DSSP file (Angstrom, degrees, kcal/mol; ACC not computed):
  #  RESIDUE AA STRUCTURE BP1 BP2  ACC     N-H-->O    O-->H-N    N-H-->O    O-->H-N    TCO  KAPPA ALPHA  PHI   PSI    X-CA   Y-CA   Z-CA
    1    1 A M              0   0    0      0, 0.0     2,-0.3     0, 0.0   139,-0.2   0.000 360.0 360.0 360.0 133.3   12.4   -5.0   -6.3
    2    2 A K  E     -A  139   0A   0    137,-2.7   137,-3.0   141,-0.1     2,-0.4  -0.832 360.0-145.4-117.5 156.6   12.1   -2.0   -8.6
    3    3 A T  E     -Ab 138 104A   0    100,-2.8   102,-2.4    -2,-0.3     2,-0.5  -0.993   8.9-163.9-126.1 131.8    9.4    0.7   -8.8
    4    4 A L  E     -Ab 137 105A   0    133,-3.1   133,-2.4    -2,-0.4     2,-0.6  -0.964   0.9-167.4-116.9 122.7    8.3    2.3  -12.1
    5    5 A L  E     -Ab 136 106A   0    100,-2.6   102,-3.3    -2,-0.5     2,-0.6  -0.949   4.4-162.2-111.0 116.5    6.4    5.6  -12.1
    6    6 A L  E     -Ab 135 107A   0    129,-2.9   129,-2.5    -2,-0.6     2,-0.5  -0.889  13.9-176.3-100.3 117.8    4.8    6.5  -15.4
    7    7 A I  E     -Ab 134 108A   0    100,-3.3   102,-2.0    -2,-0.6     2,-0.3  -0.957  17.5-143.8-123.7 122.5    3.9   10.2  -15.4
    8    8 A R  E     - b   0 109A   0    125,-2.0   124,-1.1    -2,-0.5   102,-0.2  -0.623  36.0 -98.6 -81.3 141.7    2.1   12.0  -18.2
    9    9 A H        -     0   0    0    100,-2.1   123,-1.0    -2,-0.3   124,-0.3  -0.132  45.6 -98.3 -53.5 153.9    3.2   15.5  -18.8
   10   10 A A        -     0   0    0     48,-0.6    20,-0.1   121,-0.3    52,-0.1  -0.189  60.2 -61.1 -69.7 168.7    1.1   18.3  -17.3
   11   11 A K        -     0   0    0    120,-0.1    16,-2.1    15,-0.1    19,-0.3  -0.241  61.4-143.0 -55.9 131.3   -1.6   20.1  -19.4
   12   12 A S  B     -F   26   0B   0     14,-0.3     2,-0.5    -3,-0.1    14,-0.3  -0.590  10.4-110.6-103.6 163.5    0.0   21.9  -22.3
   13   13 A N        +     0   0    0     12,-3.0     3,-0.2    -2,-0.2    45,-0.1  -0.771  25.2 178.4 -95.9 128.2   -0.7   25.3  -24.0
   14   14 A W        +     0   0    0     -2,-0.5    -1,-0.1     1,-0.1     5,-0.0   0.210  52.1 107.4-109.2  11.8   -2.2   25.3  -27.5
   15   15 A D        +     0   0    0      1,-0.2    -1,-0.1     2,-0.1     3,-0.1   0.781  69.3  60.8 -66.5 -29.1   -2.5   29.1  -27.8
   16   16 A D    >   -     0   0    0     -3,-0.2     3,-1.9     1,-0.1    -1,-0.2  -0.817  60.6-174.0-104.5  97.9    0.3   29.5  -30.3
   17   17 A P  T 3  S+     0   0    0      0, 0.0    -1,-0.1     0, 0.0    -2,-0.1   0.661  81.4  67.9 -65.4 -13.7   -0.5   27.6  -33.5
   18   18 A G  T 3  S+     0   0    0     -3,-0.1     2,-0.2     2,-0.1    -3,-0.0   0.641  81.5  93.5 -79.6 -14.1    3.0   28.4  -34.8
   19   19 A L  S <  S-     0   0    0     -3,-1.9     2,-0.1     1,-0.1     5,-0.1  -0.554  78.7-121.7 -79.7 142.7    4.7   26.2  -32.2
   20   20 A S    >>  -     0   0    0     -2,-0.2     3,-0.6     1,-0.1     4,-0.6  -0.376  28.3-107.6 -72.9 161.9    5.5   22.6  -33.1
   21   21 A D  G >4 S+     0   0    0      1,-0.2     3,-1.0     2,-0.2    -1,-0.1   0.891 121.3  56.3 -55.1 -41.0    4.0   19.9  -31.0
   22   22 A F  G 34 S+     0   0    0      1,-0.2    35,-2.3    34,-0.1    36,-0.3   0.816 108.1  47.2 -62.4 -33.0    7.5   19.3  -29.5
   23   23 A E  G <4 S+     0   0    0     -3,-0.6    -1,-0.2    33,-0.2    -2,-0.2   0.448  77.2 127.7 -92.8  -2.1    7.8   22.9  -28.4
   24   24 A R    <<  -     0   0    0     -3,-1.0    34,-0.7    -4,-0.6   -10,-0.1  -0.362  47.8-149.2 -61.5 128.7    4.4   23.3  -26.7
   25   25 A P        -     0   0    0      0, 0.0   -12,-3.0     0, 0.0     2,-0.2  -0.236  26.5 -82.0 -86.3-179.9    4.8   24.7  -23.1
   26   26 A L  B     -F   12   0B   0    -14,-0.3   -14,-0.3    31,-0.1     2,-0.1  -0.555  41.2-135.6 -77.5 147.8    2.6   24.1  -20.1
   27   27 A N     >  -     0   0    0    -16,-2.1     4,-2.2    -2,-0.2     5,-0.2  -0.361  37.3 -87.1 -91.4-177.4   -0.5   26.1  -19.7
   28   28 A E  H  > S+     0   0    0      1,-0.2     4,-1.0     2,-0.2     5,-0.2   0.898 129.5  49.7 -61.3 -41.5   -1.6   27.7  -16.4
   29   29 A R  H >> S+     0   0    0      1,-0.2     4,-3.1     2,-0.2     3,-0.6   0.917 110.3  51.2 -63.0 -41.7   -3.4   24.6  -15.2
   30   30 A G  H 3> S+     0   0    0    -19,-0.3     4,-2.2     1,-0.2    -2,-0.2   0.879 105.6  55.3 -61.4 -38.3   -0.3   22.4  -16.0
   31   31 A K  H 3< S+     0   0    0     -4,-2.2    -1,-0.2     1,-0.2    -2,-0.2   0.734 115.4  39.7 -68.4 -21.8    1.9   24.8  -14.0
   32   32 A K  H <X S+     0   0    0     -4,-1.0     4,-1.5    -3,-0.6    -2,-0.2   0.844 115.3  49.9 -90.1 -42.2   -0.4   24.2  -11.0
   33   33 A D  H  X S+     0   0    0     -4,-3.1     4,-2.8     1,-0.2     5,-0.3   0.878 102.6  59.4 -68.7 -38.9   -1.0   20.5  -11.4
   34   34 A A  H  X S+     0   0    0     -4,-2.2     4,-2.3     1,-0.2    -1,-0.2   0.950 110.5  39.7 -60.0 -51.9    2.6   19.4  -11.9
   35   35 A P  H  > S+     0   0    0      0, 0.0     4,-2.4     0, 0.0    -1,-0.2   0.867 114.4  55.7 -65.9 -32.2    3.8   20.6   -8.5
   36   36 A K  H  X S+     0   0    0     -4,-1.5     4,-2.2     2,-0.2    -2,-0.2   0.931 111.4  42.9 -62.1 -45.2    0.6   19.5   -6.8
   37   37 A M  H  X S+     0   0    0     -4,-2.8     4,-2.4     2,-0.2    -1,-0.2   0.854 110.8  55.4 -71.3 -34.1    1.1   16.0   -8.1
   38   38 A A  H  X S+     0   0    0     -4,-2.3     4,-2.5    -5,-0.3    -1,-0.2   0.915 109.3  48.4 -61.4 -41.9    4.8   16.1   -7.2
   39   39 A D  H  X S+     0   0    0     -4,-2.4     4,-2.5     2,-0.2    -2,-0.2   0.925 110.6  50.2 -62.9 -45.1    3.8   17.0   -3.6
   40   40 A R  H  X S+     0   0    0     -4,-2.2     4,-0.7     1,-0.2    -2,-0.2   0.890 112.4  47.3 -62.8 -38.9    1.2   14.1   -3.5
   41   41 A L  H ><>S+     0   0    0     -4,-2.4     3,-1.0     1,-0.2     5,-1.0   0.929 111.6  50.2 -67.0 -44.6    3.8   11.6   -4.7
   42   42 A H  H ><5S+     0   0    0     -4,-2.5     3,-2.0     1,-0.3    -2,-0.2   0.878 103.5  60.2 -60.8 -38.8    6.4   12.9   -2.2
   43   43 A E  H 3<5S+     0   0    0     -4,-2.5    -1,-0.3     1,-0.3    -2,-0.2   0.720  93.8  65.3 -63.3 -21.3    3.8   12.6    0.6
   44   44 A R  T <<5S-     0   0    0     -3,-1.0    -1,-0.3    -4,-0.7    -2,-0.2   0.568 113.9-119.0 -75.7  -8.4    3.6    8.9   -0.2
   45   45 A G  T < 5 +     0   0    0     -3,-2.0     2,-0.5     1,-0.3    -3,-0.2   0.699  58.0 156.7  79.0  19.4    7.3    8.6    0.9
   46   46 A I      < -     0   0    0     -5,-1.0     2,-0.6    -4,-0.0    -1,-0.3  -0.681  32.5-149.5 -83.7 126.3    8.5    7.4   -2.4
   47   47 A K        -     0   0    0     -2,-0.5     2,-0.5    58,-0.0    56,-0.0  -0.849  10.0-152.9 -95.7 123.1   12.2    8.0   -3.1
   48   48 A I        -     0   0    0     -2,-0.6    57,-0.2     1,-0.1     3,-0.1  -0.855  14.2-174.8-101.8 126.4   12.9    8.5   -6.8
   49   49 A D  S    S+     0   0    0     55,-2.6     2,-0.4    -2,-0.5    56,-0.2   0.767  71.1  21.3 -88.6 -28.8   16.4    7.6   -7.9
   50   50 A A  E     -c  105   0A   0     54,-1.3    56,-2.6     2,-0.0     2,-0.6  -0.994  57.0-154.0-148.1 137.2   16.1    8.9  -11.5
   51   51 A F  E     -c  106   0A   0     25,-0.4    27,-3.1    -2,-0.4     2,-0.5  -0.952  22.0-176.6-108.4 117.1   13.9   11.3  -13.4
   52   52 A I  E     +cd 107  78A   0     54,-3.2    56,-2.7    -2,-0.6     2,-0.3  -0.969   8.2 176.8-124.4 124.8   13.8   10.3  -17.1
   53   53 A S  E     -cd 108  79A   0     25,-3.0    27,-2.7    -2,-0.5    30,-0.2  -0.915  37.7-110.3-133.8 151.4   11.9   12.4  -19.6
   54   54 A S        -     0   0    0     54,-2.2    27,-0.2    -2,-0.3    28,-0.0  -0.500  39.2-125.1 -60.6 145.3   10.9   12.9  -23.2
   55   55 A P  S    S+     0   0    0      0, 0.0    -1,-0.1     0, 0.0    26,-0.1   0.525  73.2 121.2 -78.2  -3.2   12.8   16.0  -24.4
   56   56 A A  S  > S-     0   0    0      1,-0.1     4,-2.8    25,-0.1     3,-0.5  -0.345  75.9-116.9 -59.8 142.1    9.6   17.7  -25.5
   57   57 A K  H  > S+     0   0    0    -35,-2.3     4,-2.7     1,-0.2     5,-0.2   0.861 110.7  49.3 -52.5 -46.4    9.1   21.0  -23.7
   58   58 A R  H  > S+     0   0    0    -34,-0.7     4,-1.4   -36,-0.3   -48,-0.6   0.861 114.7  44.6 -67.1 -35.3    5.9   20.0  -21.8
   59   59 A A  H  > S+     0   0    0     -3,-0.5     4,-2.7     2,-0.2    -2,-0.2   0.924 114.4  48.8 -72.0 -44.8    7.3   16.7  -20.6
   60   60 A K  H  X S+     0   0    0     -4,-2.8     4,-2.3     1,-0.2    -2,-0.2   0.906 110.9  50.1 -61.8 -42.7   10.7   18.2  -19.6
   61   61 A K  H  X S+     0   0    0     -4,-2.7     4,-1.6    -5,-0.3    -1,-0.2   0.870 110.8  50.0 -65.3 -36.2    9.0   21.1  -17.7
   62   62 A T  H  X S+     0   0    0     -4,-1.4     4,-1.8    -5,-0.2    -2,-0.2   0.938 110.3  49.7 -65.1 -46.5    6.8   18.5  -15.8
   63   63 A A  H  X S+     0   0    0     -4,-2.7     4,-3.0     1,-0.2    -2,-0.2   0.881 107.0  56.1 -59.1 -38.4    9.9   16.5  -14.9
   64   64 A E  H  X S+     0   0    0     -4,-2.3     4,-2.5     1,-0.2    -1,-0.2   0.883 104.9  52.0 -62.6 -38.1   11.5   19.7  -13.7
   65   65 A Q  H  X S+     0   0    0     -4,-1.6     4,-1.7    -3,-0.2    -1,-0.2   0.909 113.1  43.9 -65.2 -41.3    8.6   20.3  -11.3
   66   66 A F  H  X S+     0   0    0     -4,-1.8     4,-1.6     2,-0.2    -2,-0.2   0.924 113.4  50.8 -68.3 -44.2    8.9   16.8   -9.8
   67   67 A A  H  <>S+     0   0    0     -4,-3.0     5,-2.9     1,-0.2    -2,-0.2   0.905 107.8  53.9 -59.7 -41.8   12.7   17.0   -9.6
   68   68 A K  H ><5S+     0   0    0     -4,-2.5     3,-1.7     1,-0.2    -1,-0.2   0.911 106.5  51.5 -59.3 -43.7   12.4   20.3   -7.8
   69   69 A R  H 3<5S+     0   0    0     -4,-1.7    -1,-0.2     1,-0.3    -2,-0.2   0.829 111.5  48.1 -63.0 -31.1   10.1   18.8   -5.2
   70   70 A Y  T 3<5S-     0   0    0     -4,-1.6    -1,-0.3    -3,-0.2    -2,-0.2   0.234 119.2-113.2 -93.7  12.5   12.6   16.0   -4.7
   71   71 A K  T < 5 +     0   0    0     -3,-1.7     2,-0.3     1,-0.2    -3,-0.2   0.864  69.9 140.2  57.9  41.1   15.5   18.6   -4.4
   72   72 A K      < -     0   0    0     -5,-2.9    -1,-0.2    -8,-0.1     2,-0.2  -0.813  51.8-114.3-108.9 153.9   17.1   17.5   -7.6
   73   73 A E    >   -     0   0    0     -2,-0.3     3,-1.9     1,-0.1     4,-0.3  -0.529  22.4-116.3 -86.2 154.2   18.7   19.8  -10.2
   74   74 A E  G >  S+     0   0    0      1,-0.3     3,-1.7    -2,-0.2    -1,-0.1   0.870 115.1  59.6 -53.6 -40.2   17.4   20.3  -13.7
   75   75 A N  G 3  S+     0   0    0      1,-0.3    -1,-0.3     3,-0.0    -2,-0.0   0.548  92.7  68.0 -72.6  -4.6   20.6   18.9  -15.1
   76   76 A E  G <  S+     0   0    0     -3,-1.9   -25,-0.4     2,-0.1     2,-0.4   0.569  75.8 102.8 -86.9 -10.1   20.0   15.6  -13.3
   77   77 A I  S <  S-     0   0    0     -3,-1.7     2,-0.6    -4,-0.3   -25,-0.2  -0.601  71.4-137.6 -75.0 128.9   17.0   14.8  -15.5
   78   78 A I  E     -d   52   0A   0    -27,-3.1   -25,-3.0    -2,-0.4     2,-0.5  -0.792  15.3-151.9 -90.1 119.4   17.8   12.2  -18.1
   79   79 A L  E     -d   53   0A   0     -2,-0.6     2,-0.5   -27,-0.2   -25,-0.2  -0.810  13.0-175.1 -95.5 129.2   16.4   13.1  -21.5
   80   80 A K    >   -     0   0    0    -27,-2.7     3,-2.2    -2,-0.5     4,-0.2  -0.956  17.1-157.6-127.4 112.7   15.6   10.2  -23.9
   81   81 A T  G >  S+     0   0    0     -2,-0.5     3,-1.8     1,-0.3    -1,-0.1   0.802  90.5  68.6 -58.6 -29.7   14.4   11.1  -27.4
   82   82 A E  G 3  S+     0   0    0      1,-0.3    -1,-0.3     8,-0.1     5,-0.2   0.613  87.6  67.4 -68.3  -9.4   12.8    7.7  -27.7
   83   83 A L  G X  S+     0   0    0     -3,-2.2     3,-0.7   -30,-0.2     2,-0.6   0.509  79.3  92.3 -87.7  -4.3   10.2    8.8  -25.1
   84   84 A Y  T <  S-     0   0    0     -3,-1.8    25,-0.0     1,-0.3   -62,-0.0  -0.817 111.2  -7.8 -89.3 124.4    8.7   11.4  -27.4
   85   85 A M  T 3  S+     0   0    0     -2,-0.6    -1,-0.3     1,-0.2     2,-0.1   0.862 101.5 178.9  58.3  37.8    5.8    9.8  -29.4
   86   86 A A    <   -     0   0    0     -3,-0.7     2,-0.2    24,-0.1    -1,-0.2  -0.390  21.9-155.5 -78.0 145.8    6.8    6.5  -27.9
   87   87 A G    >>  -     0   0    0     -5,-0.2     4,-1.7    -2,-0.1     3,-0.5  -0.563  44.3 -83.7-103.8 177.1    5.2    3.1  -28.4
   88   88 A E  H 3> S+     0   0    0      1,-0.3     4,-2.1    -2,-0.2     3,-0.2   0.884 128.6  50.0 -50.8 -48.2    5.3    0.2  -26.1
   89   89 A N  H 3> S+     0   0    0      1,-0.2     4,-2.9     2,-0.2    -1,-0.3   0.856 105.1  58.0 -64.3 -34.7    8.7   -1.1  -27.4
   90   90 A N  H <> S+     0   0    0     -3,-0.5     4,-2.3     2,-0.2    -1,-0.2   0.904 107.5  48.0 -60.6 -40.9   10.3    2.4  -27.0
   91   91 A F  H  X S+     0   0    0     -4,-1.7     4,-2.5     2,-0.2     5,-0.3   0.951 112.5  47.6 -64.8 -49.0    9.4    2.4  -23.3
   92   92 A Y  H  X S+     0   0    0     -4,-2.1     4,-3.0     1,-0.2    -2,-0.2   0.941 113.5  48.2 -56.3 -48.3   10.8   -1.1  -22.8
   93   93 A E  H  X S+     0   0    0     -4,-2.9     4,-0.7     1,-0.2    -1,-0.2   0.894 112.6  47.6 -63.1 -40.6   14.0   -0.3  -24.7
   94   94 A A  H  < S+     0   0    0     -4,-2.3     3,-0.4    -5,-0.2    -1,-0.2   0.910 118.0  41.1 -66.2 -41.9   14.6    3.0  -22.8
   95   95 A I  H >< S+     0   0    0     -4,-2.5     3,-2.0     1,-0.2    -2,-0.2   0.893 106.8  60.6 -75.2 -40.4   14.0    1.4  -19.4
   96   96 A E  H 3< S+     0   0    0     -4,-3.0    -1,-0.2    -5,-0.3    -2,-0.2   0.691 101.7  55.6 -64.6 -17.4   15.8   -1.9  -20.0
   97   97 A K  T 3< S+     0   0    0     -4,-0.7    -1,-0.3    -3,-0.4    -2,-0.2   0.458  85.2 116.3 -91.1  -2.1   19.1    0.1  -20.6
   98   98 A L  S <  S-     0   0    0     -3,-2.0    46,-0.3     1,-0.1    47,-0.2  -0.244  77.7 -91.9 -73.0 157.0   19.0    1.9  -17.2
   99   99 A D    >   -     0   0    0      1,-0.1     3,-1.7    45,-0.1    -1,-0.1  -0.453  27.7-137.1 -65.0 130.6   21.5    1.5  -14.5
  100  100 A D  T 3  S+     0   0    0      1,-0.3    -1,-0.1    -2,-0.2    -2,-0.1   0.592  97.2  77.4 -69.9  -9.6   20.5   -1.2  -12.0
  101  101 A D  T 3  S+     0   0    0      2,-0.0     2,-0.7   -52,-0.0    -1,-0.3   0.725  76.1  88.6 -69.6 -20.5   21.5    1.1   -9.1
  102  102 A Y    <   +     0   0    0     -3,-1.7     3,-0.1     1,-0.2    42,-0.1  -0.701  51.4 174.9 -78.7 116.3   18.2    2.9   -9.7
  103  103 A D  S    S+     0   0    0     -2,-0.7  -100,-2.8     1,-0.3     2,-0.4   0.759  71.4  31.3 -91.2 -28.4   15.5    1.2   -7.7
  104  104 A C  E    S-b    3   0A   0   -102,-0.2   -55,-2.6    34,-0.0   -54,-1.3  -0.986  70.7-178.3-134.4 124.5   12.8    3.7   -8.4
  105  105 A I  E     -bc   4  50A   0   -102,-2.4  -100,-2.6    -2,-0.4     2,-0.5  -0.925  17.2-149.2-123.2 148.1   12.5    5.7  -11.7
  106  106 A A  E     -bc   5  51A   0    -56,-2.6   -54,-3.2    -2,-0.4     2,-0.5  -0.975  13.0-161.7-114.8 122.3   10.0    8.3  -12.9
  107  107 A I  E     -bc   6  52A   0   -102,-3.3  -100,-3.3    -2,-0.5     2,-0.6  -0.909   1.0-161.0-105.5 126.3    9.3    8.3  -16.6
  108  108 A F  E     +bc   7  53A   0    -56,-2.7   -54,-2.2    -2,-0.5  -100,-0.2  -0.936  35.0 125.4-110.7 117.7    7.7   11.5  -18.1
  109  109 A S  E     -b    8   0A   0   -102,-2.0  -100,-2.1    -2,-0.6     2,-0.3  -0.662  46.1 -83.8-152.3-156.1    6.1   11.0  -21.5
  110  110 A H     >  -     0   0    0    -27,-0.5     4,-2.4    -2,-0.2     5,-0.1  -0.800  39.6 -78.0-129.7 157.3    3.0   11.3  -23.6
  111  111 A N  T  4 S+     0   0    0     -2,-0.3   -26,-0.1     2,-0.2    17,-0.0  -0.642  96.2  30.4 -89.5 157.9   -0.2    9.7  -24.6
  112  112 A P  T  > S+     0   0    0      0, 0.0     4,-2.2     0, 0.0    -1,-0.2  -0.995 125.2  46.8 -82.8 -12.5   -1.4    7.5  -26.2
  113  113 A G  H  > S+     0   0    0      1,-0.2     4,-2.7     2,-0.2    -2,-0.2   0.850 108.4  55.1 -59.6 -38.3    1.8    5.5  -25.8
  114  114 A L  H  X S+     0   0    0     -4,-2.4     4,-2.6     2,-0.2    -1,-0.2   0.933 111.0  43.9 -63.6 -46.0    2.1    6.1  -22.0
  115  115 A T  H  > S+     0   0    0      2,-0.2     4,-2.5     1,-0.2    11,-0.2   0.916 113.9  51.2 -65.2 -42.5   -1.4    4.7  -21.3
  116  116 A E  H  X S+     0   0    0     -4,-2.2     4,-1.0     2,-0.2    -2,-0.2   0.914 111.9  46.9 -60.8 -43.2   -0.8    1.8  -23.7
  117  117 A F  H >X S+     0   0    0     -4,-2.7     3,-0.7     2,-0.2     4,-0.7   0.935 111.1  51.3 -64.7 -46.0    2.5    0.9  -22.0
  118  118 A A  H >X S+     0   0    0     -4,-2.6     3,-1.2     1,-0.3     4,-0.8   0.916 109.2  51.3 -56.1 -44.5    0.9    1.2  -18.5
  119  119 A N  H 3< S+     0   0    0     -4,-2.5    -1,-0.3     1,-0.3    -2,-0.2   0.717 104.1  58.4 -68.1 -20.7   -1.9   -1.2  -19.6
  120  120 A S  H << S+     0   0    0     -4,-1.0    -1,-0.3    -3,-0.7    -2,-0.2   0.634  98.7  62.0 -80.9 -13.3    0.6   -3.7  -20.9
  121  121 A L  H << S-     0   0    0     -3,-1.2     2,-0.2    -4,-0.7    31,-0.2   0.887 111.6  -0.6 -85.0 -40.9    2.3   -4.1  -17.5
  122  122 A T  S  < S-     0   0    0     -4,-0.8    31,-0.1     2,-0.4    -1,-0.1  -0.765  75.9 -94.8-139.3-179.0   -0.4   -5.4  -15.2
  123  123 A E  S    S+     0   0    0     -2,-0.2     2,-0.4     2,-0.1    -4,-0.0   0.680  96.2  97.7 -74.8 -18.6   -4.0   -6.4  -15.0
  124  124 A A        -     0   0    0     -6,-0.1    -2,-0.4     2,-0.0     2,-0.3  -0.601  59.5-177.5 -73.1 124.5   -4.9   -2.9  -13.8
  125  125 A N        -     0   0    0     -2,-0.4     2,-0.3    -4,-0.1    -2,-0.1  -0.913  16.9-168.6-127.3 152.4   -6.0   -0.9  -16.8
  126  126 A T        -     0   0    0     -2,-0.3     3,-0.2   -11,-0.2    -7,-0.1  -0.982  25.5-138.4-135.0 148.1   -7.1    2.6  -17.5
  127  127 A D  S    S+     0   0    0     -2,-0.3     2,-0.3     1,-0.3    -1,-0.1   0.795  91.1   1.4 -70.8 -27.6   -8.7    4.2  -20.5
  128  128 A N        -     0   0    0    -13,-0.1    -1,-0.3    -3,-0.1   -17,-0.0  -0.929  55.5-140.4-163.9 129.7   -6.5    7.2  -20.1
  129  129 A I        -     0   0    0     -2,-0.3   -14,-0.1    -3,-0.2     3,-0.1  -0.875  41.2-141.8 -87.4 111.6   -3.7    8.5  -17.9
  130  130 A P    >   -     0   0    0      0, 0.0     3,-2.5     0, 0.0  -122,-0.3  -0.180  34.9 -67.1 -71.0 168.5   -4.7   12.1  -17.7
  131  131 A T  T 3  S+     0   0    0      1,-0.3  -121,-0.3  -124,-0.1  -122,-0.2  -0.296 126.5  13.0 -55.9 138.6   -2.3   15.0  -17.8
  132  132 A S  T 3  S+     0   0    0   -124,-1.1    -1,-0.3  -123,-1.0  -122,-0.1   0.503  97.3 147.1  66.8   9.0   -0.1   15.0  -14.6
  133  133 A G    <   -     0   0    0     -3,-2.5  -125,-2.0  -124,-0.3     2,-0.4  -0.410  37.3-149.9 -74.3 151.1   -1.3   11.5  -13.9
  134  134 A I  E     -AE   7 158A   0     24,-3.7    24,-2.5  -127,-0.2     2,-0.5  -0.987  10.9-172.7-126.2 123.7    0.9    8.9  -12.2
  135  135 A F  E     -AE   6 157A   0   -129,-2.5  -129,-2.9    -2,-0.4     2,-0.4  -0.976  16.0-162.5-116.2 118.3    0.6    5.1  -12.8
  136  136 A A  E     +AE   5 156A   0     20,-3.1    19,-2.9    -2,-0.5    20,-0.9  -0.857  12.4 175.7-114.4 138.1    2.9    3.1  -10.4
  137  137 A V  E     -AE   4 154A   0   -133,-2.4  -133,-3.1    -2,-0.4     2,-0.3  -0.995  20.9-142.4-137.3 139.0    4.1   -0.4  -10.7
  138  138 A S  E     -AE   3 153A   0     15,-3.0    15,-2.6    -2,-0.4     2,-0.5  -0.812  17.7-153.8 -98.0 148.1    6.4   -2.6   -8.7
  139  139 A I  E     -AE   2 152A   0   -137,-3.0  -137,-2.7    -2,-0.3     2,-2.0  -0.983  14.1-136.7-128.5 124.9    8.7   -5.0  -10.5
  140  140 A D  E    S+ E   0 151A   0     11,-3.2    11,-0.5    -2,-0.5     2,-0.3  -0.529  70.7  88.9 -83.3  77.3   10.0   -8.2   -9.0
  141  141 A T        -     0   0    0     -2,-2.0    -2,-0.1     9,-0.1     3,-0.1  -0.979  64.3-144.9-160.6 161.8   13.6   -7.9  -10.3
  142  142 A K  S    S+     0   0    0     -2,-0.3     2,-0.5     1,-0.1     3,-0.1   0.453  89.0  63.0-105.7  -7.6   17.0   -6.5   -9.5
  143  143 A K    >   -     0   0    0      1,-0.1     3,-1.7  -141,-0.0    -1,-0.1  -0.972  65.8-151.7-126.2 126.4   17.8   -5.7  -13.2
  144  144 A W  G >  S+     0   0    0     -2,-0.5     3,-2.0   -46,-0.3     4,-0.2   0.814  97.1  69.7 -61.1 -29.1   15.9   -3.3  -15.4
  145  145 A S  G 3  S+     0   0    0      1,-0.3     3,-0.3   -47,-0.2    -1,-0.3   0.673  94.5  56.5 -64.2 -14.9   17.0   -5.5  -18.4
  146  146 A K  G <> S+     0   0    0     -3,-1.7     4,-1.7     1,-0.2     3,-0.3   0.210  73.1 114.4 -98.4  13.4   14.6   -8.2  -17.0
  147  147 A L  T <4  +     0   0    0     -3,-2.0     3,-0.2     1,-0.2    -1,-0.2   0.888  69.8  54.1 -52.8 -47.8   11.6   -5.8  -17.1
  148  148 A R  T  4 S+     0   0    0     -3,-0.3    -1,-0.2     1,-0.2    -2,-0.1   0.901 118.4  32.0 -59.3 -44.0    9.6   -7.7  -19.8
  149  149 A E  T  4 S+     0   0    0     -3,-0.3    -1,-0.2     2,-0.1    -2,-0.2   0.617  96.2 105.3 -92.4 -11.4    9.6  -11.1  -18.1
  150  150 A A  S  < S-     0   0    0     -4,-1.7     2,-0.3    -3,-0.2    -9,-0.1  -0.312  80.4-102.6 -70.0 151.0    9.6   -9.9  -14.5
  151  151 A R  E     -E  140   0A   0    -11,-0.5   -11,-3.2   -12,-0.0     2,-0.4  -0.566  42.6-161.7 -71.2 133.7    6.4  -10.2  -12.4
  152  152 A K  E     -E  139   0A   0     -2,-0.3     2,-0.4   -31,-0.2   -13,-0.2  -0.931   9.2-163.0-123.3 144.3    4.8   -6.8  -12.0
  153  153 A N  E     -E  138   0A   0    -15,-2.6   -15,-3.0    -2,-0.4     2,-0.2  -0.991  23.6-120.5-129.0 133.7    2.3   -5.5   -9.5
  154  154 A F  E     +E  137   0A   0     -2,-0.4   -17,-0.2   -17,-0.2     3,-0.1  -0.498  29.7 177.3 -66.6 134.0    0.1   -2.5   -9.8
  155  155 A L  E     -     0   0A   0    -19,-2.9     2,-0.3     1,-0.4   -18,-0.2   0.824  53.5 -38.9-103.9 -56.7    0.7   -0.1   -6.9
  156  156 A F  E     -E  136   0A   0    -20,-0.9   -20,-3.1     2,-0.0     2,-0.4  -0.986  36.3-142.1-166.2 164.5   -1.5    3.0   -7.5
  157  157 A F  E     +E  135   0A   0     -2,-0.3     2,-0.3   -22,-0.2   -22,-0.2  -0.982  28.1 170.8-136.3 121.4   -2.9    5.4  -10.0
  158  158 A D  E     +E  134   0A   0    -24,-2.5   -24,-3.7    -2,-0.4    -2,-0.0  -0.968   4.4 167.1-134.7 148.8   -3.3    9.1   -9.1
  159  159 A Y    >   -     0   0    0     -2,-0.3     3,-2.2   -26,-0.3   -26,-0.1  -0.968  49.9 -91.7-156.5 162.2   -4.2   12.2  -11.1
  160  160 A P  T 3  S+     0   0    0      0, 0.0   -28,-0.1     0, 0.0    -1,-0.0   0.805 122.5  41.0 -52.7 -38.5   -5.1   15.8  -10.3
  161  161 A K  T >  S+     0   0    0      2,-0.1     3,-2.2     4,-0.0     2,-0.2   0.334  81.0 132.1 -95.3   9.5   -8.9   15.2  -10.3
  162  162 A A  T <  S+     0   0    0     -3,-2.2     3,-0.1     1,-0.3    -4,-0.0  -0.414  82.5   7.7 -61.5 128.6   -8.8   11.9   -8.4
  163  163 A G  T 3  S+     0   0    0      1,-0.2     2,-0.5    -2,-0.2    -1,-0.3   0.467 102.4 120.3  78.9   0.7  -11.3   12.0   -5.6
  164  164 A V    <         0   0    0     -3,-2.2    -1,-0.2     1,-0.1    -3,-0.0  -0.864 360.0 360.0-100.7 128.0  -12.7   15.4   -6.8
  165  165 A E              0   0    0     -2,-0.5    -1,-0.1    -3,-0.1    -3,-0.0   0.451 360.0 360.0 -85.9 360.0  -16.4   15.4   -7.7
């Protein structure tokens, strides 16, 4: 059994129009939400074996906040260029190549691709994975290479404003 955590980068800063999309940093809300969501995930007792991120600044910084909560070093985050502006197939290809020793992985990426990929996995669907949102799925396989055909079950969907009126 494998666990896949799809995590959208935290809220990014649009203040500097001279920055490329790839270089946009987190804004103040993003800097608060990422560690808050990392804490909420940790409180669920989920052990993450690998942190895999788009190399875009906002995704990488979000991954760093989660890794820090799990007492992992920045250099332990696996950066995959195919997770930036990724479509469904990019996600499958990146995940299917992973080491089977990883039982639980956290993928940090971007919309709209992240939400589209999440919706392709199970019957549970969402219109949008918000910034810092986590969409979790269990996969009935021992090999990541079998992701596409393996039976998948929705576990949970959490985001910063969940349960907040």
